[in-house]
C-alpha positions as CSV (number, residue, x, y, z in Angstrom):
1,M,72.5,111.3,60.9
2,L,75.0,107.9,61.3
3,F,72.8,106.7,58.5
4,L,73.5,109.4,56.4
5,G,76.5,109.5,56.4
6,A,77.1,105.7,55.5
7,L,74.8,106.1,52.8
8,L,76.9,109.1,51.2
9,S,79.9,107.5,51.6
10,A,78.6,104.2,49.9
11,L,76.6,106.2,47.3
12,T,79.4,108.6,46.6
13,N,81.6,105.8,44.7
14,L,79.1,105.5,41.9
15,L,80.5,108.7,40.5
16,F,84.0,107.2,40.6
17,I,82.5,105.2,38.2
18,V,81.0,108.1,36.3
19,L,84.5,109.7,36.6
20,A,85.9,106.4,34.9
21,N,83.9,106.1,32.3
22,V,83.7,110.0,31.4
23,G,87.6,110.8,30.6
24,H,89.2,113.3,31.7
25,D,86.6,115.9,32.6
26,I,87.6,118.3,34.9
27,T,83.8,118.9,36.1
28,W,83.3,115.8,37.0
29,L,86.9,115.4,38.7
30,Y,85.8,118.7,41.0
31,V,82.0,116.7,41.7
32,T,83.1,113.6,42.8
33,I,86.1,114.7,45.2
34,A,83.9,117.6,46.0
35,M,80.8,115.3,47.5
36,D,83.3,112.3,48.2
37,N,84.7,114.5,51.0
38,L,81.3,115.6,51.8
39,S,80.1,113.1,52.5
40,A,83.2,111.6,54.2
41,G,83.1,114.5,56.2
42,I,79.6,113.4,57.6
43,A,80.2,110.0,57.8
44,T,83.5,110.7,60.0
45,T,81.8,113.4,62.2
46,A,79.0,111.4,63.0
47,F,80.9,108.4,63.7
48,I,83.1,110.7,65.9
49,A,79.7,111.3,68.2
50,F,79.6,107.5,67.9
51,L,82.4,106.5,68.9
52,S,82.3,109.3,72.0
53,S,79.2,108.2,73.6
54,L,81.0,104.9,74.0
55,T,83.7,106.4,76.3
56,N,83.2,106.1,80.2
57,I,83.7,109.8,81.0
58,Q,86.9,108.2,83.3
59,F,88.4,106.4,80.5
60,T,88.0,109.2,77.9
61,A,91.2,109.5,76.4
62,V,92.2,105.7,76.4
63,Q,88.9,104.9,75.3
64,Y,89.5,107.7,72.2
65,A,92.0,106.7,71.0
66,I,91.7,102.8,71.0
67,F,88.3,103.6,69.2
68,S,89.6,105.8,66.7
69,S,92.6,103.7,65.7
70,L,90.1,101.2,64.7
71,M,88.6,102.9,63.1
72,T,91.4,104.0,60.5
73,L,92.9,100.6,60.9
74,L,90.9,97.8,58.1
75,P,90.5,101.0,55.2
76,K,94.1,101.2,56.1
77,I,95.0,97.5,55.5
78,F,92.4,96.7,52.6
79,G,93.1,100.0,51.1
80,G,97.0,98.3,50.1
81,Y,94.8,95.8,47.9
82,S,92.7,98.0,46.3
83,G,95.2,98.5,42.7
84,T,95.1,94.6,42.7
85,L,91.2,94.8,42.4
86,V,91.1,97.2,40.2
87,E,93.9,95.8,38.0
88,Q,92.1,92.5,38.2
89,F,88.4,94.3,37.9
90,G,88.8,97.5,36.2
91,Y,87.7,100.9,37.9
92,S,84.4,100.7,37.2
93,E,83.8,97.5,38.4
94,F,85.9,98.2,41.3
95,F,83.8,100.9,42.7
96,V,80.7,98.8,42.4
97,I,82.2,96.7,44.7
98,T,82.7,99.7,47.0
99,T,79.4,100.5,47.1
100,L,77.8,97.1,47.7
101,I,80.5,96.8,50.5
102,G,78.3,99.6,51.9
103,I,75.2,97.5,52.8
104,P,76.5,95.4,55.5
105,V,77.2,98.8,57.0
106,L,73.9,100.8,56.0
107,W,72.5,97.7,57.7
108,L,74.8,97.4,61.0
109,V,73.4,101.5,61.7
110,Y,70.4,100.4,61.2
111,K,71.0,98.1,64.2
112,V,72.3,100.1,66.1
113,K,70.2,103.0,66.2
114,P,68.2,101.9,68.7
115,Y,71.0,102.1,71.3
116,I,72.6,104.8,70.0
117,D,69.3,107.3,70.3
């Protein structure tokens, strides 16, 4: 499920490319937002289950707090620079970049899978 969530999260960025190219189309906006939220929900649920499996029963609350904070740290840091990248490359190219960022994530999930089954 972790691999599926990572894959869907990366692929839904391609819908933003479609949205950027079709212009003002409310249907594509609905589809893009719905698919992005669905993939984010799947990915987040799977990742939380993975983080929960890493915690020690004695220190579950502290470890979960640390892990969940780390989970949101990088998106918060890099999210602030997304506007600069959009200005430099354009929307379509930006979303191609964000899709390609998913490739190393998929590789990491693939490498971790034997340890979480």
